[in-house]
N, C-alpha and C positions, 0 to 999 in steps of 0.2 A: 205814419211812423214806421211801418215795416220796411220802407225804402230808405229810412234815415240810417246814416252810418253809425258805427260805434266810434265815439270820440275818445282819443287817448291824449292826455296832456303830459308832455315830457319825454324827450328822446333819451331816457336813461336805459340801462341794460334791461331792467325789468319792464319798462314801457315798450321797448322794441320787441322783447320776447312776447309780451302780451299781444302786440300787433301781429306778430308772426303766427301765434296760435289761432287767433280769430280769422286771419286771412286764409290759413290752411283749411279752415272749416267752411270757407266760402262766404264769410261775412264781409260786408263793406266796412273798411277801416280808414279813418283819417287820423293821423297823428300830428299834433301841433307842438312845435318846439320854438321857444323864444329866441334862440340863437339864429343868426342869419344864414348859417350853413352848418353842416355836420362837421364839427371840429372839436371832438371830445378831448378832455384833458388826459394827459398821460398819468397812469398810476399803476404800479406793480401790485398784482393780486395773486394770492395762492388759494387754490380751490382743490377739493377732494375729487376722487374718481367719479363721484356722483354726477358731476357735470357732463360726463360723457353720455350718460343715460338720458339726460335732458336735452342736450344739444346735438348729439351724434357727431358727424364729421366736422361741424362748425367749431367744436371744442378744440380739435387738433389744429385748426387753421390759425387760431389766435394764441396757441401755446408757444411760449418762447423758451421754456425749460421744463424738465421733469425732476421732481424731488422724490428720492428713494429713502430718505432717512432724516431723523431729527436728532440733534444733540442738545440736551438740557443742562443748564449750568445754574448753580446757586451756591454762594458761600464756599467756594473752593471745591464743591462736589460736582459730579457730572454723571449723566446717564445717556445712553444711546438707544434709539429705537429705529429699526428698519421697517419699511412699509412693503407689504405684499403687493399692493396696487399703488403705483406712484401718484403723488399729487401733481397737479399741473400749475406752473407759473404762467399767468396770462397777463397780457398788457391790455389795460382797460380800453384804450382807444381802438385797438385792433378788434376787440370783442364787439364794441359798439358798431363799428363799420361792418363787420361780418353779419351781425343781426339785422342792420339796416338793409343791406343788400338782399338778404334772404327774405325779409318781410316784403320788400318791394317786388321781389320776383313772384310772390303770390298775390300781388295786386294791392297791397297796403299803400296808401298815399301818405308821404311824409311832407309836411308843409312847414317851412321855416319862416322866421320873422313873425311869429304869432305868439304874443304874450297873453297868457290867461288873465282875464279881468274879472269875470263873474260867471255865475250860473244860476239858472232858475228853472222851474217846471215849465215845460213847453205845452202849448195848447194842443199839440199833436200827440201828447201822452208820454213824451220822453223828457229829455233835458235840453234846454237851450243854452249854449255856450256863448259868451261874449269875449271876443279876442281883440286885442289891439295890435295893429300892424306896425312892425318896427323895421328899421333899415335905413341906409343912407338916402334912398330915393323917396322915402316917406317924410316929407317936410312937416306936415301937420299930423297930429294923432288921428288915425282912422280906425274905426271899429267894424268888426265883422261879427255877425250873429249866425250861428250854425245850429240847426236842429239835429240832435243825436238820439238814437234809440237808447243809449246808455253812455255814461262817461266814466273813464278810468283815470284816476289821478296817479301818475308815476313821476311826479315832479319833486321828489326828494323829501328830506327830513322836515323841512319847513314848507310843506306843500300848500300852495294857494288853493288848490281844489279842496283839500281837507279842511282848511279854515273856512272856506265859503260854504261847505256843506255841514259845518257844525262839529267836526271832530276836534278834540282838545289838542293843544300844542304838545309836541314830543320833546323830551329831554335829549340832549346830545352830548357826546364826549369827543375830545379831539384826537385825531390820528395824525402823526407827523412822521415822515421818514425821509432819509437822505440817501441819494445814490452814491455809492462808494466803490472803490476797488476792493476786490476780495483779498483777504490776507493770504500771504504765500503759503501754499500747502493745503488750503481749505478746499475740500471736495465741492465741486459745483453742483452736485446732486443732493446736498445736505443743508438743511436749515438749522441755524443756531438760535437758541432761545435762552434768555437770561431772566431769572426771577430776582428782582431787587425791590422788595416791598417798601423800603424807605423812600423810594423815588416814584414808584407807580404801583397801584394795586393790581395792575395787569402784568405786562411783561415787555421786554425788548426782543427784537428779532432781527436776524440777518438772512434775507431770502436771496439766494443767487439767481440772477437773471441769465447769466452766461458763465463761461469759464473765467471771465475777467472782472465782472462787477456784479453788485447786488444792491438790494434796498435794505437799509438799516433803519429801524424805526421803533416807535412805541405808541401805546395808547395811554392816555392820562385822564385826569379829572379836570384840571384847569388848563386852558390853552397856553397861556404865557409860561406857566411852570413846566408844562410838557415840553415846550420848545427849548427851555433852558436845560432841562434834564438831558435831552437829546444832544445838545451842544457839548455839555460836560462829558457825556459818554463818548462822543466822537474824539474829544481832546484826550481823554484818559487812555483810550485804546489806540490813539494815533491814526485815526481815520480822517481823510480829507473829503468833505462833502463836494460832490460834483454838481449837485442840484438838490432841491427840496420838493417834496410832494406833501400836500396836506388836505385834510377833509374833516368835517364834523359828521360823526356817525350817530344815527339814532340809537337810543338806549331802550332795549326791550324791557319794560317794567311790568307789563301785563298784556294779554291778548287784545289787539285792536280789532274790533269788528270791521270787516272789510266792505260792508255794504250799508248804504243809507238810502232811504226813500225821500225824494223831493217831489211832492205831488204824486203823480203816478210813475215818475221816472226813477231810475236807479243810478246811484253813484258808487263807484268802487275805488279802493286803494290797493296798490301793489308796491312791493319793494320797500325802500327806505320810507316812503310816505306812510306805510303801515307798520314801521319798525320791525320788519321781518328780517331780523338780524340775530345771529347767535351771540348772546351777551357774554359767553365765555371768551370768545376770540374776536368778537365784533366783525365776523365774516358775514356778508349778506348777499353774495352773488347767488349761490345755490338756493338759499332759502327764499330770496326774492323771486327766482325763477319758479320755485314751487308755489309761491303765492300767486304768480301769474297763471300758472296751470290751474290752481284752485279757482281763481276768478273766472276763467274761461269755462271750467266745468260747471260752476254755480250758475252762470248766466245762461249757458246753453241747455242745462238740465232743468232750469226753472227753480233752483233753490237748494240743491244739496251737492256737497263736494267732499269726497273721501280724502282728497289731498289736503284740503284746508283743515280738516279734523286732525289728520296726522301731523301736519305742520304745527298746529297749536300745541299738541303734546310735545313735539320736539323742542319748540322754543321755550315752553314752560320748564322742561327738564334742564335746559341750558341755564335758565334763570335760577333754578334750584342749585345747580353746581356753582354758579357765580356767587350766589349768596353765601354758600358754605366756605368759599376760599377767599372772598374779597377782603376779609380782615386778617389774612394769614400774615404771620411774622416771618422773619428770616429763618428761624428755627423750624417753623412749620414746613417751609419749602425744602429745608434740608431733609426733614423726615420723608417728605414726599419723594424727593429724588432718590433717597436711600432705599425707598420701597420698591423701586423698579427692578424687581428680580426677573429671572428668566421666564417664569410663568406669566407675569404681568406684561413683560415685553412682548411675548407672543400674542397676547390679546390686543395690545396697542398696535401691533403690526397688522393684524387681521382686520380690525374694525377701525373705521374712520370717524372723525368728529361730526359727521352728518348722520351718525347712528347713535344718538345720545343714550337711548334706553339700553341697548345691547352693551354699549361701552361701559356705562355706569354699573350695570349688573356684573359684568366680568371683572371690573376693578374691585368691586366689593367682595366678590368671591375669591379673587386672587390675593387680595391684601385686606383682610377684615379690619385690621387696626386703622385703616384709613377712614372707615365709617365713623369711628369715634372722633377723629380729627375733623371730619366734615361736620358732624353734629355740633361740636364745640363752636365751629365757625357760624353755624346757623343760629345758635343760641346767643352768640355775641352780637352786639349792636355794630353793624358794618359801618365803615367810614362813608363819607359822602360819595355818591356814584358819579355825579356830574356837576359842573359849574360852567355856565354858558358865557365864558369870556370870549372876546373877539379874536379868534385864531388868525384870521386873514390879516389883521393889522400887524400882528407880530411877525408873521411870515414875510411880510413885505420888506422887512429890514434885512432879509437874508440875500437879497440880490435879484437880478432879473431871471434867474433860472427857477424861481419858485413856480410850482405847478399846483393849481387848485382843482378840487373835484367839482 
């Protein structure tokens, strides 16, 4: 078993970052991906400055724009917030390729055309993976068994590893966005956000990718309804979709324990497979990387990770915030936007959304009346958070430019 590699299932961003972390520590790593080659889907993502501390120079390599401010809109009202440390707009496929290159440079093996089939305790004391080989040259199904010292599931919200190891299924919500030309005069370093609770309990956004175009999208509850809302929003504001991107994002409802014992072996989950997603914004890149860092710490230290403890507090706070605002009406968002005074604006500029505890404390100090608004939301029964309709079937009618996560 000491000579067995750490097996990672799924070439997601979190999976590749996990491979990189282990390989840097001199561990033998084999990463298995069902796709026949590294060909990640395009999707525009926005992340905070925290990613620079996690990735270093690699973060800049996959950045396609920098965001220095936000404009918030609701019911004819508007508020602006400037950021002291710019957010980065990254292109997901570039991020995946950069992580793959760096992981391989440290000795991690990436093996494609390997679909996860099952796992079981190994007679060697670890975990035995069963993988089916895929690809045009494989006429008949062929299976490969690999003994691993441990296995990490990084295969998404509907993780096969999680299911095989006994974790419960996660709820998901739909994310849909269209690539559009930026309106005339819109700054390319500013994100626009619209709160329209009659259409979504989350929000719409327009994230500039460049001076010419951006990604306009929303998070919803039901996949079909979310796509219809986006199409109406595009028509009403005279945007023409150049292409669509879609994904189902895991919904953080409670902390998902990241380790399970199978015999004497250990199975871990990272990223979307463990719902390591901020439920306020459904952002999961930074939190997924923190989950990967925590898994590597826990495995190498033999059972304790400060990073995982801190991540759990962070995700629980985002869940508390989401519960307090999920049932907001239009008038509540109007009060929220009206509350962005100079003092609160300075706090929002200085602190980012990956610092939930400090951000929440500052907002409560700057605008105490928001505490009562949030408490009312917590006491009210929130609307349904998710409804797992088939998003991919609806996106398929949008044309060949549809891009899936």
